[in-house]
KENUPA-742871 format. One record per residue (C-alpha): residue number from 1; residue in three letters; x, y, z. Coordinates in steps of 0.02 Angstrom, whole numbers. Example, Ala and Ser with C-alpha at 12.3 -4.5 7.8 and 13.67 -1.06 7.14 Angstrom:
2
<rec k="1" r="ALA" u="615" v="-225" w="390"/>
<rec k="2" r="SER" u="684" v="-53" w="357"/>
! end
This chain:
197
<rec k="1" r="MET" u="3068" v="9082" w="5888"/>
<rec k="2" r="ALA" u="2913" v="9129" w="5988"/>
<rec k="3" r="LYS" u="2830" v="9294" w="5947"/>
<rec k="4" r="VAL" u="2840" v="9419" w="6089"/>
<rec k="5" r="THR" u="2686" v="9526" w="6107"/>
<rec k="6" r="SER" u="2696" v="9701" w="6174"/>
<rec k="7" r="LEU" u="2608" v="9753" w="6332"/>
<rec k="8" r="GLN" u="2491" v="9858" w="6226"/>
<rec k="9" r="GLU" u="2445" v="9707" w="6118"/>
<rec k="10" r="GLN" u="2415" v="9603" w="6273"/>
<rec k="11" r="GLN" u="2302" v="9738" w="6344"/>
<rec k="12" r="ARG" u="2206" v="9747" w="6180"/>
<rec k="13" r="GLU" u="2182" v="9557" w="6179"/>
<rec k="14" r="PHE" u="2129" v="9560" w="6362"/>
<rec k="15" r="THR" u="2000" v="9698" w="6329"/>
<rec k="16" r="ARG" u="1933" v="9605" w="6178"/>
<rec k="17" r="TYR" u="1919" v="9444" w="6280"/>
<rec k="18" r="ARG" u="1827" v="9535" w="6420"/>
<rec k="19" r="LEU" u="1707" v="9615" w="6295"/>
<rec k="20" r="VAL" u="1663" v="9445" w="6224"/>
<rec k="21" r="ASP" u="1637" v="9366" w="6396"/>
<rec k="22" r="SER" u="1533" v="9513" w="6457"/>
<rec k="23" r="ALA" u="1429" v="9514" w="6299"/>
<rec k="24" r="PHE" u="1389" v="9330" w="6317"/>
<rec k="25" r="GLU" u="1336" v="9354" w="6498"/>
<rec k="26" r="LEU" u="1225" v="9500" w="6450"/>
<rec k="27" r="PHE" u="1148" v="9406" w="6303"/>
<rec k="28" r="ARG" u="1114" v="9261" w="6420"/>
<rec k="29" r="THR" u="1039" v="9364" w="6562"/>
<rec k="30" r="LYS" u="966" v="9518" w="6478"/>
<rec k="31" r="GLY" u="929" v="9447" w="6306"/>
<rec k="32" r="TYR" u="1010" v="9470" w="6137"/>
<rec k="33" r="ILE" u="895" v="9607" w="6073"/>
<rec k="34" r="ALA" u="893" v="9707" w="6234"/>
<rec k="35" r="THR" u="1083" v="9708" w="6250"/>
<rec k="36" r="THR" u="1170" v="9856" w="6170"/>
<rec k="37" r="ALA" u="1351" v="9896" w="6130"/>
<rec k="38" r="GLU" u="1343" v="10024" w="6271"/>
<rec k="39" r="ASP" u="1289" v="9888" w="6393"/>
<rec k="40" r="ILE" u="1434" v="9777" w="6342"/>
<rec k="41" r="ALA" u="1561" v="9919" w="6353"/>
<rec k="42" r="SER" u="1493" v="9974" w="6522"/>
<rec k="43" r="ALA" u="1505" v="9798" w="6592"/>
<rec k="44" r="VAL" u="1691" v="9799" w="6552"/>
<rec k="45" r="GLY" u="1718" v="9978" w="6610"/>
<rec k="46" r="CYS" u="1762" v="10049" w="6441"/>
<rec k="47" r="SER" u="1682" v="10169" w="6319"/>
<rec k="48" r="ARG" u="1570" v="10132" w="6172"/>
<rec k="49" r="ALA" u="1712" v="10194" w="6060"/>
<rec k="50" r="THR" u="1825" v="10060" w="6133"/>
<rec k="51" r="PHE" u="1693" v="9930" w="6096"/>
<rec k="52" r="TYR" u="1689" v="9986" w="5914"/>
<rec k="53" r="LEU" u="1878" v="9981" w="5903"/>
<rec k="54" r="HIS" u="1863" v="9794" w="5934"/>
<rec k="55" r="PHE" u="1697" v="9747" w="5854"/>
<rec k="56" r="LYS" u="1586" v="9819" w="5717"/>
<rec k="57" r="SER" u="1426" v="9756" w="5799"/>
<rec k="58" r="LYS" u="1355" v="9648" w="5937"/>
<rec k="59" r="SER" u="1333" v="9508" w="5811"/>
<rec k="60" r="ALA" u="1522" v="9511" w="5783"/>
<rec k="61" r="VAL" u="1546" v="9488" w="5971"/>
<rec k="62" r="LEU" u="1428" v="9339" w="5975"/>
<rec k="63" r="ILE" u="1513" v="9262" w="5823"/>
<rec k="64" r="GLU" u="1681" v="9277" w="5910"/>
<rec k="65" r="TYR" u="1610" v="9193" w="6065"/>
<rec k="66" r="LEU" u="1534" v="9054" w="5961"/>
<rec k="67" r="SER" u="1697" v="9033" w="5866"/>
<rec k="68" r="ARG" u="1785" v="9007" w="6032"/>
<rec k="69" r="VAL" u="1667" v="8870" w="6091"/>
<rec k="70" r="TRP" u="1627" v="8789" w="5924"/>
<rec k="71" r="PRO" u="1780" v="8673" w="5920"/>
<rec k="72" r="SER" u="1702" v="8578" w="6066"/>
<rec k="73" r="VAL" u="1540" v="8564" w="5966"/>
<rec k="74" r="ASP" u="1640" v="8496" w="5818"/>
<rec k="75" r="ASP" u="1725" v="8370" w="5933"/>
<rec k="76" r="ALA" u="1557" v="8314" w="6002"/>
<rec k="77" r="MET" u="1483" v="8297" w="5827"/>
<rec k="78" r="ASN" u="1634" v="8196" w="5768"/>
<rec k="79" r="GLU" u="1613" v="8082" w="5917"/>
<rec k="80" r="PHE" u="1425" v="8068" w="5884"/>
<rec k="81" r="ALA" u="1456" v="8028" w="5700"/>
<rec k="82" r="THR" u="1580" v="7892" w="5749"/>
<rec k="83" r="ALA" u="1453" v="7817" w="5869"/>
<rec k="84" r="VAL" u="1321" v="7820" w="5731"/>
<rec k="85" r="ALA" u="1440" v="7734" w="5609"/>
<rec k="86" r="GLU" u="1482" v="7600" w="5738"/>
<rec k="87" r="GLY" u="1300" v="7569" w="5780"/>
<rec k="88" r="MET" u="1214" v="7661" w="5920"/>
<rec k="89" r="THR" u="1088" v="7591" w="6042"/>
<rec k="90" r="LYS" u="933" v="7687" w="6092"/>
<rec k="91" r="GLU" u="998" v="7697" w="6271"/>
<rec k="92" r="ASP" u="1164" v="7771" w="6211"/>
<rec k="93" r="LEU" u="1067" v="7898" w="6108"/>
<rec k="94" r="ARG" u="959" v="7942" w="6259"/>
<rec k="95" r="ARG" u="1114" v="7964" w="6369"/>
<rec k="96" r="ARG" u="1196" v="8078" w="6241"/>
<rec k="97" r="LEU" u="1041" v="8185" w="6222"/>
<rec k="98" r="GLY" u="1023" v="8196" w="6412"/>
<rec k="99" r="ASP" u="1205" v="8252" w="6425"/>
<rec k="100" r="GLN" u="1173" v="8385" w="6295"/>
<rec k="101" r="LEU" u="1019" v="8449" w="6385"/>
<rec k="102" r="ARG" u="1115" v="8459" w="6550"/>
<rec k="103" r="GLU" u="1252" v="8556" w="6463"/>
<rec k="104" r="TRP" u="1123" v="8679" w="6398"/>
<rec k="105" r="HIS" u="1056" v="8701" w="6573"/>
<rec k="106" r="SER" u="1231" v="8743" w="6635"/>
<rec k="107" r="VAL" u="1225" v="8904" w="6533"/>
<rec k="108" r="ALA" u="1047" v="8956" w="6571"/>
<rec k="109" r="GLY" u="981" v="9086" w="6451"/>
<rec k="110" r="ALA" u="1109" v="9047" w="6316"/>
<rec k="111" r="PRO" u="997" v="8936" w="6208"/>
<rec k="112" r="THR" u="858" v="9066" w="6208"/>
<rec k="113" r="ALA" u="981" v="9207" w="6170"/>
<rec k="114" r="LEU" u="1057" v="9108" w="6027"/>
<rec k="115" r="SER" u="885" v="9063" w="5959"/>
<rec k="116" r="VAL" u="831" v="9246" w="5960"/>
<rec k="117" r="ALA" u="996" v="9299" w="5882"/>
<rec k="118" r="ARG" u="974" v="9171" w="5743"/>
<rec k="119" r="MET" u="797" v="9231" w="5707"/>
<rec k="120" r="THR" u="834" v="9417" w="5709"/>
<rec k="121" r="ASP" u="1014" v="9438" w="5650"/>
<rec k="122" r="PRO" u="1062" v="9384" w="5473"/>
<rec k="123" r="ASP" u="1248" v="9375" w="5517"/>
<rec k="124" r="ILE" u="1215" v="9256" w="5662"/>
<rec k="125" r="ARG" u="1095" v="9153" w="5557"/>
<rec k="126" r="LEU" u="1223" v="9134" w="5417"/>
<rec k="127" r="TRP" u="1365" v="9090" w="5536"/>
<rec k="128" r="PHE" u="1263" v="8967" w="5638"/>
<rec k="129" r="ASN" u="1179" v="8884" w="5489"/>
<rec k="130" r="SER" u="1344" v="8853" w="5402"/>
<rec k="131" r="ARG" u="1415" v="8767" w="5558"/>
<rec k="132" r="SER" u="1255" v="8669" w="5586"/>
<rec k="133" r="ALA" u="1256" v="8611" w="5405"/>
<rec k="134" r="ARG" u="1432" v="8542" w="5428"/>
<rec k="135" r="SER" u="1376" v="8448" w="5585"/>
<rec k="136" r="ALA" u="1227" v="8374" w="5491"/>
<rec k="137" r="GLU" u="1343" v="8320" w="5349"/>
<rec k="138" r="LEU" u="1456" v="8229" w="5472"/>
<rec k="139" r="VAL" u="1312" v="8127" w="5541"/>
<rec k="140" r="ALA" u="1236" v="8097" w="5368"/>
<rec k="141" r="ASP" u="1403" v="8036" w="5303"/>
<rec k="142" r="ALA" u="1425" v="7920" w="5452"/>
<rec k="143" r="LEU" u="1249" v="7852" w="5433"/>
<rec k="144" r="SER" u="1268" v="7825" w="5246"/>
<rec k="145" r="THR" u="1435" v="7737" w="5272"/>
<rec k="146" r="ALA" u="1360" v="7623" w="5403"/>
<rec k="147" r="ARG" u="1211" v="7581" w="5293"/>
<rec k="148" r="GLY" u="1292" v="7590" w="5121"/>
<rec k="149" r="GLU" u="1168" v="7722" w="5066"/>
<rec k="150" r="PRO" u="1195" v="7894" w="4988"/>
<rec k="151" r="PRO" u="1208" v="8035" w="5118"/>
<rec k="152" r="GLU" u="1085" v="8147" w="5026"/>
<rec k="153" r="GLY" u="943" v="8035" w="5082"/>
<rec k="154" r="HIS" u="986" v="8066" w="5264"/>
<rec k="155" r="LEU" u="1047" v="8246" w="5260"/>
<rec k="156" r="ALA" u="877" v="8332" w="5253"/>
<rec k="157" r="ARG" u="807" v="8225" w="5394"/>
<rec k="158" r="ILE" u="959" v="8252" w="5504"/>
<rec k="159" r="THR" u="952" v="8439" w="5473"/>
<rec k="160" r="LEU" u="767" v="8441" w="5518"/>
<rec k="161" r="LEU" u="796" v="8335" w="5674"/>
<rec k="162" r="GLY" u="937" v="8452" w="5726"/>
<rec k="163" r="GLU" u="823" v="8603" w="5711"/>
<rec k="164" r="MET" u="684" v="8514" w="5805"/>
<rec k="165" r="SER" u="806" v="8467" w="5943"/>
<rec k="166" r="PHE" u="869" v="8646" w="5956"/>
<rec k="167" r="ALA" u="689" v="8709" w="5964"/>
<rec k="168" r="ALA" u="638" v="8581" w="6094"/>
<rec k="169" r="MET" u="784" v="8621" w="6207"/>
<rec k="170" r="THR" u="757" v="8809" w="6188"/>
<rec k="171" r="LEU" u="571" v="8792" w="6221"/>
<rec k="172" r="GLU" u="605" v="8682" w="6371"/>
<rec k="173" r="GLU" u="722" v="8814" w="6440"/>
<rec k="174" r="GLY" u="594" v="8952" w="6426"/>
<rec k="175" r="GLU" u="434" v="8864" w="6470"/>
<rec k="176" r="ARG" u="493" v="8732" w="6594"/>
<rec k="177" r="LYS" u="325" v="8645" w="6569"/>
<rec k="178" r="PHE" u="410" v="8481" w="6533"/>
<rec k="179" r="SER" u="530" v="8379" w="6637"/>
<rec k="180" r="ASP" u="704" v="8347" w="6569"/>
<rec k="181" r="ASN" u="656" v="8164" w="6552"/>
<rec k="182" r="ASP" u="506" v="8209" w="6445"/>
<rec k="183" r="VAL" u="613" v="8314" w="6327"/>
<rec k="184" r="VAL" u="749" v="8182" w="6317"/>
<rec k="185" r="ASP" u="621" v="8043" w="6287"/>
<rec k="186" r="TYR" u="539" v="8146" w="6149"/>
<rec k="187" r="LEU" u="705" v="8185" w="6063"/>
<rec k="188" r="THR" u="767" v="8006" w="6083"/>
<rec k="189" r="ASP" u="612" v="7940" w="5996"/>
<rec k="190" r="LEU" u="633" v="8066" w="5854"/>
<rec k="191" r="TRP" u="816" v="8027" w="5825"/>
<rec k="192" r="ALA" u="798" v="7839" w="5850"/>
<rec k="193" r="THR" u="681" v="7827" w="5699"/>
<rec k="194" r="LEU" u="827" v="7879" w="5589"/>
<rec k="195" r="LEU" u="981" v="7818" w="5680"/>
<rec k="196" r="ILE" u="931" v="7653" w="5757"/>
<rec k="197" r="THR" u="896" v="7507" w="5641"/>
! end
């Protein structure tokens, strides 16, 4: 039998959802550090007290947003790991990295906000690093299976390449000194040294 939620519960869920969406937009446009709980509450048309009924901090709001979107990241990493295990060409790698960069551009400001949040907020850093570690393990396991080698030998390099990719895409967003093709070519060359045999 399906659970019936009360109108009050529906309103509470709707308010929480709006707080998360508004927070993400503010982080993206105003910046993570500059955005306050008051800003988020005001964007939704509620009080700061209402914000704190739903979230203990702005990091909790960002973690909820990331938790919502992370399943698609997991799906993409599973697909990437499968492609690695099956043997990936350099052109396929370049296409995938280009797709990722275009996706980052579709949410302008988000990579920079996330980067700043990771550097300045221990809760965000812990949450993000644990998810990133799982993604690196997936690729390391796929690579070690494909090559018959232990994953530990690949895990550190994949983790480092992941961080370098995140930094390159974030820098590219802020500086815009490099063309998308330059960034994708750079990242493709980095990843190809490990993934392409």
